[in-house]
GUVO-728018 format. One record per residue (C-alpha): x, y, z; residue in three letters. Coordinates in steps of 0.02 Angstrom, whole numbers, plus 50000, padded with zeros to 5 digits. Layout:
<nodes>
XYZala;...
</nodes>
This chain:
<nodes>
581255808856912met;580225815457060ala;579995832456974ser;579375823956815ala;578165813256916ser;577475828557004arg;577275837656837glu;576345822556765gln;575195821856920ile;574905840556907ser;574455839156722thr;573265824956755ala;572375834656895leu;572195849856783arg;571265838656660gly;569975833356791ile;568285842956784ser;566585840456854leu;566175829856702arg;567575817856745gln;567015816756923ile;565195813456866arg;565865800156745leu;566885791656883ala;565435791657006ser;564255785356866gly;565395770856830val;565345765357013val;563455766157011leu;563365756956845phe;564475743456916ala;563275741357061tyr;561835740756936leu;562625726956836val;562975716956999ser;561175719457054his;560435714856885phe;561435699156874leu;560845694657048asn;559035697356987his;559355685756840ala;559645671356959leu;557755671356989gly;557685661656824asn;558495647456918ile;557705646857089ser;557365656557249met;558855647557327glu;559985654357188ala;559305671557223leu;559715670057406ala;561445663757371ser;561785677657248gly;561165691357364val;562325684757499tyr;563865687157390trp;563165703957322his;562955711257497thr;564585703757560leu;565515714557432phe;564445730357423trp;564115731257609his;565965730357657ser;566525746457735leu;567735753157600pro;566535748857458val;565045755957553thr;565955772557577val;566415773357394val;564655768257337phe;563695780757445tyr;564955794557407ala;564635790857219ala;562745791257247cys;562845808557331leu;564085815557210val;563155809157055his;561485815357119thr;562195832157165gly;563075834656999leu;561455829756913gly;560525843556999ile;561975855456959trp;561835849956775ala;560045854756776leu;560475872056839tyr;562015874056730glu;561205869956562arg;560545885756484arg;559575877756341gln;559035860456285phe;559295861056099arg;560575847156099trp;560075830556024lys;558565823156107ala;559575809356189ile;560475821856302glu;558975829956389pro;558205812556398leu;559755806456492gln;559595821356611leu;557765818256645val;558005799856670leu;559445802756791gly;558485815656893leu;556975803956908ser;557955789056976ile;558225795457157pro;556335798857177ala;555875781557107met;557095771757219val;556925781757378met;555615770457455thr;556555754857415his;558225761457478val;557505767857643val;556495752057674gly;557905739657638val;559535748557679arg;558965760857814leu;557815747957889gly;559275736157910tyr;560405749857980ser;559135756458107leu;558155741158157tyr;559075726058085gly;557665721857966leu;558125707957847glu;557085713057696ile;557685701157558leu;556885694657397tyr;555405685057479pro;554875700557573gln;555075712357422val;554185700357305phe;552735699257433phe;552605718257440ala;552745720857253tyr;551735705957188trp;550445702957324ile;550175718457432ser;550125731057289trp;550285721057129pro;549505733257009ala;550665747357059leu;552315741857135lys;552685727957013met;552665739756866trp;553585752856964leu;554955740956996leu;555135736456812phe;555085755356772ala;556525758756893val;557575745156811leu;557265751756636val;557525770256681val;559135767156782ser;559845755356650trp;559415767156506ala;560225782056598his;561825772356630gly;561935765956450cys;561705783056379ile;563065789556491gly;564255775556438leu;563835778856257tyr;564295797456269phe;565945792056351trp;566475777256243leu;565895783156070arg;567495793556060leu;568625778656094lys;569515770555946pro;568845753055993phe;567025758356001tyr;566545754255821lys;567145736455837ala;566415734256012ala;564735742555979ala;563755726655923pro;564355717056074tyr;563955731556193leu;562225733356119leu;561885714756139ala;562455715756321thr;561415731256353ala;559845722656293val;560205705356366leu;560625710056547ile;559005720056591pro;557975707256497ala;558595692156596val;558535702856757ala;556665707256732met;556265689356687leu;557165683456842gly;556145695756949leu;554535689756869tyr;554935671656897gln;555395675157078gly;553805684957103gly;552775671157028arg;553605658757144asn;553095668857296val;551295670557233val;551175651857201asp;551855647757370asn;550885661057468asp;550055652657621ser;549815655457805ile;551345644957841glu;552425654457712trp;551875671357782arg;552245665857958ala;554035660857908glu;554415675457793asn;553445690457861leu;554085690758041lys;554235707458129pro;556165706358124asn;555995704557934gln;554645717257884thr;554645728358039gly;553345733158168thr;552005746458132ser;553005759558228ala;554595755458131glu;553675756257964lys;552945773058015thr;554665779858051val;555355773357886leu;553865780657790asn;554135797457870asp;555965797157824val;555505792757649thr;554255807357636asp;555515819557705tyr;556855814157586leu;555685815257438leu;555155832557490ile;556965837857508gly;557415830557342tyr;555985838557246trp;556365854557338gly;558155854557277leu;557495852457094leu;556285866757119val;557695877357190ile;558805873057037ala;557425878456917leu;557065894357010leu;558935898057009ala;558975895456823lys;557565908356799gly;558445920556918ala;560045918456825arg;559215921556654ala;558405937356722leu;560045943156795his;560975939756633glu;559725949656532arg;559825963956652arg;561695962556650gly;561785966856466gly;561815958656297met;563295955756186ile;563555952455997asn;564395937055934leu;564995938555751ser;565435922555661tyr;566615929755529gly;565425925255390asn;564295940355404gly;563125932955535arg;562945940955705thr;561835935755848ile;561415944656010arg;561425934356171val;561485938056358pro;563175938356448lys;563625921756527gly;563205910156385leu;564575899856310ser;564865902356126val;564255885156087leu;562645887756191glu;562345904056098ala;562585895155932ser;561315881655976leu;560075893756050arg;560075903455885his;560125887655776asn;561875892055707val;562725875955654pro;564265873155762his;565335857855765ala;565425848455929ser;565745829955930val;565645827456120cys;564095838256140gly;564965852556232gly;565765841756367arg;567545847856336ala;568065830156287arg;568565834656110cys;569185850556024ser;568055850755872thr;567115866355932cys;568715876255928arg;568605894655870ile;569915907555827arg;569595924855899ile;569745939355779ile;570525954655856gly;571115957356037asp;570875942156148cys;571835947656305his;570315953256405asp;569345937056379leu;569065925656531pro;570545914356569glu;570325896456508pro;569715884156638ser;570825870256694ala;569855858056581arg;569945869656430glu;571785872456451ala;572045853556464phe;571125850056302val;571975864056206leu;573635858156274gly;573295840456209arg;572995846756033val;574485858256041gly;573545875056032ala;574585887156136pro;573885902056034asp;572825912756154pro;571675916656012ser;571105898455998ile;569755893756124arg;568455880356149leu;566745887056108ala;565945875756238cys;566985883756379gln;567175901756330leu;565925913456407arg;566285930556337pro;565795946556433glu;565995957856283arg;565645958456098asp;566625944856008leu;567135940955829ser;567795923755784phe;567735910055652phe;567555891355674gln;569025879755643leu;567965864755599phe;566525864755475leu;564965860855570pro;564165850455431his;565705839155425ala;565785834955609val;564485826255716ser;564435813255855ala;563765800655736asp;565065803255605ser;566435799555732his;565585783455783ala;565475777455604ser;567195783055551asn;568385789955685pro;569705795955564thr;568505807355468arg;568335821255597ile;570195824255631gly;571305812255722gln;573155812355763glu;574085796755715arg;575735790455640tyr;575715788855449leu;576995786955313val;576745799455173ser;577355795954998met;577415809154861phe;577645802754685val;577915814754541asp;578065811754351met;579575820354275arg;579445830354112gly;577575830654096ser;577635848454031thr;578855843853894lys;577825828453861leu;576305839253820ala;577185851353703glu;576955841353541lys;575505830453590arg;573605832353581leu;572905836153755pro;571915819853761phe;573515809853720asp;574405818653865thr;573025815453984val;573005796953929phe;574845795153966ile;574765804354133val;573285793454184asn;574205777654138arg;575685783354246phe;574555787654395leu;573685770754371gly;575365761754377ala;575795771254536val;574105768154618ser;574225749354577gln;575895748254666ala;575235757854820val;573645747654836leu;574585731254813ala;575805735954953ser;574425740355077gly;574365758955054gly;573015771255002gln;573105783554853pro;572555799554931asn;572705815254821gln;573075817754639phe;573825834554595val;574225836154409gly;575425822354370asp;575855819354552gly;575075808954691met;575075808354882leu;574905790754952ala;574685786355137leu;575265770955230phe;574775765755408gly;572925768955411leu;572645751055454ala;574355744855505ser;575745747755632ser;577085760855599arg;578405747755566gln;577335738955435glu;576845755955360ala;578655760355328cys;578995743255249arg;577425745055141gln;578005761855074ala;579725754355029leu;578905739654940arg;577745751854847ala;579225762454789ala;580055746854717ala;578405741354635met;578175758554563ile;579815756654476ala;579325739954405ala;577615746154348asn;578355761654264val;579665750754171asp;578225739954108glu;577275755754056leu;578815762553965asn;578915746353864arg;577085747453822phe;577255765653762leu;578975764653687glu;578365768653515his;577455784053575asp;578745791153693leu;580345800353640arg;581115795853804glu;580555784553949pro;579445791154087ile;580455795254241arg;579865798954417phe;580365804754589gly;579765798354758val;579875806054930gly;579485795855083ile;579325802255261asn;578405796755420gly;577785805355575gly;576275810855675glu;574995819555568val;573175824855574ile;571975814755460val;570225820155424gly;569015827455296asp;569605844255226ile;568605854955106gly;566905862755091tyr;565155854855083arg;565145842454937asp;566985845054902his;567725836355052met;569335826455033val;570015814455163phe;571875818455182thr;573315820655303ala;574015837355367leu;575605840855462gly;577475843855443asp;577875825755399pro;576805827255245val;577655843255191asn;579335835655219val;578875820755106ala;578455833254967ala;580125841954991arg;581045825354980leu;580175821454821gln;580815838354750asp;582555833854814met;582675818554697thr;582975830854558lys;584525838654637thr;585185822454707leu;584935813454538gly;584015798554610cys;582295790854604glu;581885789854790val;582345800254944val;581905792255111ile;581965800655280ser;583065791955406asp;581495790455515glu;580715778755395val;582355769055373arg;582565766455560val;580715761955588thr;580725749455444ala;582215740755518gly;583445743755377ile;585295743155423ala;586145760255432ser;587425755155300asp;586155748555173ala;585825765255091leu;586945780755066pro;586675794655194gln;586505813155160gln;586235828055273glu;585155840655185val;584255856955225ala;582395856555211ile;581455872255164arg;580415877755309gly;581455868755442arg;582835876155547asn;583785860055579glu;584605849455441pro;583885832255410met;584675815455378ile;583985806555223val;584405791455121arg;584475792254931ser;584065777854815val;584685779154636ala;583615764954571asp;581985762154664ala;582015743554617lys;583405741354744glu;582155743454881leu;581305727154833ser;582755716954901ala;582915727755057leu;581085726255096ala;581145707355071ser;582665705855187asp;581795715855322val;580225705555307lys;581205689455320ala;582155695655472ala;580555701255557ala;579795683755525ala;
</nodes>
């Protein structure tokens, strides 16, 4: 048990990268931002409400443990922002990404004066600079400048935080449903916060008088001239230091670019005849974007997805070892093959040939937000293969159009049963069809839906046989194979010929089970996995142990001579579940 726990902890730590640290520190800062904005919103009520709110705000955020976490997050997030400026080799991502970086880097410079005056003034001199003092400075002392600067800080910091949350949450399954509510919240909170600040500022302007100033602008609240001079000097030094760090980062970028060019150029071949020449040190994804080569990347090169995966052609043993984050992502998608790498993480030092595993036109960040299953997602589905027996013999003495008519009527009867049971017809291959269950339901319900669909198929085909009895020499017969398991669903194909389907061993097994109905002389063969998940008793259906082509181990299946028998079983299971 202890060994397993250590292994889980080790795996989790390997998955942590600078991006995850930046995300965690950003979440802490955004939480502070939300708390501060909600406090500002109290200005819409009264100055007393603002004072009460700031008491509870400071009581929490100025407590020692929270203060340590908060300022550590400030330093880490700012430092990683400067590092991101240095690390990024080009800015041809979508416009929102460099915008986020610029907004983030501008925030420290914009809030430096406020932080030093309020927080450092309190720590050094015990100054109690609260809303009345801030409103006086921003609305009366320098109304034309500081008031708009304050609103600009709010908008910039909020926009930066929301963009970061968007990049994080857009890959989550719940994002599509939550997006309208998140958007409403993202618009409402800063709006009421700025309105609260405006109302509070107007209150101070309206009540400005000699008496008010004597009460609210005491030296222990705003500081003496000497104290203000010290705080202003500290602000200037911090600003100079911060801008100096940004200049150093930009100079380091230029020096690195020069060093990389002097260090040599390499060729990247895409396996489709296109080759580009780039300096050593660029990631494959950065090289693609620099030369306008379409390359799939849902997360924007953050190693949060695997859609930029490439397969190396030729020897891959002298490539740089995968980073901890890259190894973690590849491990999550089950890619132990050393020739498969993440293009956003691999920085080759020699000529490289490869091909992309995901078509770039089919995968984008927006497509994932609008339909998460389209780009490739692992999930539990029940696959059902249905095949019409004797279609070749049926076509021997019939006109082609007559044969197509009968096959279409059969596929129509099958599709109606699948749709009525909650499944989705997926692929039609000749006189056969693949149907999927579980795209919008639990695995238990998906298994039961598949069983109900098989029974309904039998009933629909019986009705079709009665309708065509004068045209058929013998009734239409069919075979059904049903299996469940974890599969990959997504769009497969090329350009305008994309098909949404499922890939994986469970789908292949379902096709084998459908073929097996011929040798077992039955209409339906169900994997024991589906039987157990559906909740059917072990003695309800005859059991067989069969060998499946392509699998080393034998498999337990359940055969059903007459598919209509499944109707009663499915009804019993549904009643028991209710």
